[in-house]
TIRO-285547 format. One record per residue: x, y, z of N, C-alpha, C in turn. Coordinates in steps of 0.02 Angstrom, whole numbers, padded with zeros to 5 digits, always signed. Last residue first. Example, Ala and Ser with C-alpha at 12.3 -4.5 7.8 and 13.67 -1.06 7.14 Angstrom:
<loses>
+00642-00112+00354+00684-00053+00357+00645+00002+00394+00660-00284+00390+00615-00225+00390+00660-00165+00390
</loses>
This chain:
<loses>
+01041+02284+01169+01068+02321+01229+01137+02296+01245+00990+02206+01074+01029+02264+01051+01062+02300+01109+00911+02114+01137+00974+02090+01109+01018+02146+01084+00799+02189+01170+00844+02166+01224+00912+02143+01197+00740+02203+01045+00764+02263+01081+00813+02243+01135+00706+02071+01019+00753+02105+00975+00782+02166+01009+00610+02050+01118+00672+02010+01118+00725+02043+01075+00510+02142+01079+00543+02149+01144+00609+02110+01146+00475+02087+00952+00501+02156+00957+00538+02166+01023+00426+01962+00992+00486+01966+00949+00516+02036+00952+00313+02003+01069+00366+01961+01097+00431+01967+01057+00234+02072+00975+00260+02107+01035+00320+02069+01064+00205+01969+00885+00239+02029+00861+00271+02067+00920+00140+01879+00976+00202+01861+00941+00240+01921+00915+00024+01944+01021+00075+01923+01068+00142+01913+01033-00042+01956+00897-00025+02016+00936+00031+02000+00985-00057+01820+00863-00017+01865+00821+00003+01927+00859-00140+01770+00966-00074+01740+00954-00029+01787+00913-00255+01850+00948-00218+01852+01011-00147+01826+01001-00294+01808+00818-00277+01878+00832-00236+01884+00895-00320+01672+00841-00270+01692+00792-00247+01764+00806-00425+01682+00932-00363+01650+00954-00306+01668+00906-00522+01744+00849-00498+01777+00910-00432+01747+00933-00540+01647+00748-00518+01715+00731-00489+01751+00792-00587+01540+00827-00524+01534+00789-00497+01603+00771-00708+01594+00870-00657+01576+00920-00589+01569+00886-00776+01601+00748-00760+01662+00785-00705+01650+00837-00789+01465+00721-00752+01508+00675-00730+01573+00710-00871+01427+00829-00803+01400+00823-00760+01442+00776-00989+01499+00797-00954+01511+00861-00882+01486+00858-01025+01437+00679-01007+01508+00678-00968+01527+00741-00947+01275+00672-01004+01319+00685-00979+01391+00681-00864+01181+00544-00863+01224+00602-00927+01263+00610-00865+01111+00426-00893+01078+00485-00892+01121+00548-00804+01194+00333-00872+01171+00320-00904+01144+00384-00674+01208+00378-00719+01265+00382-00792+01245+00373-00623+01080+00345-00628+01102+00415-00678+01159+00421-00631+01081+00206-00666+01029+00245-00675+01051+00317-00546+01183+00169-00618+01192+00158-00658+01140+00198-00418+01130+00189-00444+01183+00233-00520+01190+00228-00383+00961+00188-00410+01016+00147-00440+01068+00195-00325+00888+00288-00302+00878+00219-00323+00936+00176-00265+00948+00447-00317+00934+00398-00284+00916+00332-00234+00978+00618-00211+00949+00554-00270+00929+00511-00205+01091+00721-00267+01067+00690-00249+01041+00621-00132+01132+00872-00120+01099+00807-00187+01073+00782-00171+01292+00943-00175+01219+00943-00159+01191+00874-00045+01422+00961-00110+01397+00935-00111+01320+00938+00081+01452+00994+00028+01473+01041-00041+01447+01020+00156+01415+00887+00166+01378+00950+00114+01396+01003+00119+01511+00794+00098+01442+00784+00105+01400+00847+00184+01624+00852+00111+01621+00845+00087+01549+00838+00319+01587+00840+00290+01600+00906+00214+01594+00903+00328+01577+00698+00341+01519+00741+00310+01528+00810+00299+01708+00657+00257+01653+00635+00266+01592+00680+00406+01775+00718+00337+01792+00736+00290+01734+00717+00513+01719+00647+00506+01707+00719+00435+01722+00743+00488+01776+00524+00485+01703+00531+00478+01684+00604+00512+01907+00558+00445+01888+00538+00436+01812+00540+00649+01900+00584+00603+01918+00638+00532+01898+00621+00698+01871+00457+00706+01823+00511+00659+01837+00569+00666+01989+00391+00635+01927+00369+00640+01874+00423+00648+02118+00518+00684+02082+00464+00645+02020+00444+00552+02258+00555+00561+02186+00564+00597+02156+00503+00524+02387+00524+00588+02375+00556+00602+02300+00568+00394+02390+00477+00448+02395+00428+00518+02382+00457+00259+02338+00515+00321+02327+00553+00381+02331+00506+00160+02347+00426+00152+02387+00487+00215+02385+00530+00195+02252+00336+00198+02322+00314+00193+02370+00374+00163+02134+00399+00233+02154+00396+00241+02226+00374+00033+02094+00388+00049+02142+00441+00121+02167+00438+00044+02001+00283+00001+02060+00275+00021+02114+00326+00129+01904+00340+00149+01940+00279+00109+02004+00271+00047+01863+00445+00112+01893+00460+00137+01932+00399-00059+01810+00369-00071+01868+00412-00005+01902+00432+00000+01703+00302-00031+01757+00264-00040+01819+00306+00043+01625+00413+00092+01650+00363+00062+01709+00324-00081+01596+00477-00028+01634+00512+00020+01665+00461-00148+01523+00378-00178+01583+00407-00125+01627+00440-00060+01416+00355-00075+01463+00301-00103+01528+00329-00062+01355+00488-00001+01379+00454-00016+01431+00401-00182+01305+00538-00162+01373+00557-00102+01399+00518-00188+01172+00494-00236+01221+00469-00213+01293+00482-00050+01082+00452-00082+01117+00508-00125+01173+00479-00079+00952+00329-00045+01011+00355-00084+01039+00415-00076+00835+00201-00087+00845+00272-00046+00905+00296-00035+00811+00073-00089+00858+00082-00101+00875+00156+00063+00712+00084+00083+00779+00062+00028+00831+00072+00051+00580+00113+00036+00627+00166+00050+00699+00147+00012+00436+00048+00025+00504+00024+00002+00553+00077+00068+00268+00032+00040+00321+00073+00058+00389+00044+00028+00111-00040+00065+00173-00044+00029+00227-00003+00042-00059+00000+00000+00000+00000+00045+00062+00000
</loses>
């Protein structure tokens, strides 16, 4: 039997990567490495939700669950940008 796991991914990865890229314009002092760190910190603060197809997960979520995902994503991103900025400032001292 042959296995194909290439479609399996963490649902939050695409959301976090797209949002970090979108918000990067607000943080012009962040380097590419810092933005990668932001994505890592944010992903580590979110639960792992592995799926094969994003649309499958969204189809089965209630409106309340979708809203909870949006809030947790926002909280994780705000924390991550602040965390990375503070760490970068401390390393310059």
